[in-house]
C-alpha positions in Angstrom: 0.0 0.0 0.0 1.2 3.5 -0.8 -0.2 6.7 0.6 0.9 9.7 -1.5 0.1 13.2 -0.6 0.3 16.1 -3.0 1.5 19.7 -2.9 1.7 21.9 -6.0 1.2 25.1 -7.8 -2.3 26.4 -8.3 -1.3 28.7 -11.2 -0.3 26.2 -13.9 -0.7 27.5 -17.5 -3.4 25.9 -19.6 -0.6 24.4 -21.8 1.0 22.8 -18.7 -2.2 21.0 -17.5 -1.9 18.0 -19.9 1.8 17.8 -19.4 1.4 17.6 -15.6 -1.5 15.3 -15.8 0.5 12.8 -17.9 3.5 13.0 -15.6 1.2 12.4 -12.6 -0.4 9.4 -14.4 3.0 7.9 -15.0 4.1 8.4 -11.4 0.9 7.0 -9.9 1.2 3.9 -12.2 4.3 3.0 -10.2 2.2 2.9 -7.0 -1.0 1.3 -8.4 -1.3 -1.4 -5.8 -3.7 -0.2 -3.1 -3.0 3.5 -3.9 -4.2 6.1 -1.5 -4.0 9.8 -2.5 -4.3 12.7 0.0 -5.1 16.1 -1.4 -6.6 19.5 -0.4 -8.1 19.6 -3.9 -7.2 23.2 -4.5 -7.3 24.4 -8.1 -4.3 23.3 -10.2 -2.0 20.5 -9.1 -4.0 19.3 -6.2 -7.0 18.7 -8.3 -5.1 17.1 -11.2 -3.5 14.7 -8.7 -6.8 13.8 -7.1 -8.4 13.2 -10.5 -5.6 10.9 -11.5 -5.7 9.0 -8.2 -9.4 8.3 -8.7 -8.9 7.5 -12.5 -6.3 4.9 -11.4 -8.8 3.3 -9.1 -7.1 4.7 -6.0 -8.7 5.8 -2.8 -8.9 9.6 -2.2 -8.7 11.3 1.1 -9.5 15.0 1.0 -8.2 17.5 3.6 -10.1 20.8 3.6 -8.2 23.6 5.4 -11.2 25.4 7.0 -14.9 25.4 7.4 -15.4 28.3 5.0 -12.9 27.0 2.4 -15.4 26.0 -0.3 -17.5 29.1 0.1 -14.6 31.6 0.1 -11.9 29.9 -2.0 -13.5 27.6 -4.5 -14.4 29.7 -7.5 -15.6 29.6 -11.1 -14.8 26.5 -13.2 -13.1 24.8 -10.2 -16.4 24.3 -8.4 -17.6 21.2 -10.3 -14.3 19.4 -10.0 -14.1 20.3 -6.3 -17.6 19.0 -5.6 -17.1 15.9 -7.7 -13.8 15.0 -5.9 -15.4 15.6 -2.4 -18.1 13.2 -3.5 -15.6 10.6 -4.7 -13.5 10.8 -1.6 -13.4 7.9 0.8 -12.7 10.3 3.6 -13.2 14.1 3.9 -11.5 15.8 6.8 -12.5 19.5 7.4 -9.9 21.1 9.7 -11.3 23.1 12.7 -10.2 26.4 11.4 -13.1 28.8 10.8 -11.4 30.9 8.1 -9.2 29.9 5.1 -5.9 31.7 5.9 -2.2 30.9 6.1 -2.6 29.1 9.5 -5.3 26.9 8.0 -3.1 26.1 5.0 -0.1 25.3 7.1 -2.3 23.0 9.3 -3.6 21.3 6.1 -0.1 20.7 4.8 0.9 19.3 8.1 -2.0 16.9 8.0 -1.0 15.8 4.5 2.5 15.0 5.6 1.3 13.2 8.7 -0.8 10.8 6.5 1.7 10.2 3.7 4.4 7.7 2.9 5.6 10.0 0.1 5.0 13.5 -1.1 4.3 14.3 -4.7 5.3 17.9 -5.4 4.2 19.6 -8.6 6.8 22.2 -8.2 9.0 24.4 -10.3 11.9 24.2 -7.8 11.8 27.8 -6.7 12.5 28.5 -3.0 9.8 29.4 -0.5 8.2 32.9 -0.9 8.5 33.6 2.8 4.8 33.7 3.3 4.6 30.1 4.6 2.2 27.3 3.6 3.3 27.2 0.0 4.5 24.3 -2.2 8.2 24.9 -1.5 7.5 25.2 2.2 5.8 21.8 2.2 8.6 20.2 0.2 11.1 21.5 2.8 9.0 20.2 5.7 8.7 16.8 4.1 12.4 16.5 3.4 13.2 17.7 6.9 10.9 14.9 8.3 12.7 12.3 6.1 9.6 11.8 3.8 10.5 10.9 0.2 9.6 13.6 -2.3 8.8 13.0 -5.9 9.1 16.3 -7.9 6.9 16.5 -10.9 7.7 19.3 -13.3 7.7 18.1 -16.9 9.5 19.8 -19.7 7.4 22.6 -20.9 5.5 23.1 -17.6 5.0 26.8 -16.6 3.1 29.0 -14.2 1.0 31.9 -15.1 2.3 35.4 -14.5 
């Protein structure tokens, strides 16, 4: 059994989405026996990972950072995917934070790492921004804890902006 958690960028370009999806599919195929995926299902990498886990027949665990997360942070074309993945999840854990903020995101990332055997990081390799709770921060925390990290950043992947 393999329990993989994900961290990754929300701001992938449209051209990057199929590249990242294919790379995730390949990585998950290496762990197909009794696969469990843990994700906060934020837009971007988290959702792509969760969709590929369920497509591979894996079990999905969703960690929602705060009670108001869906209402305040899930917007536009991400709403249907978010709701579909919550519905497909074997377990949905809503953390006891009232508001979606840096503290809630840091707690959610800590929960991901606590549950995982490995971390999948859809990450461009840039250092932490200094704000805390981001992809690079989560990678650093995983490495410091001795958790193996699989970085997924296929050739041609890019972030918006």
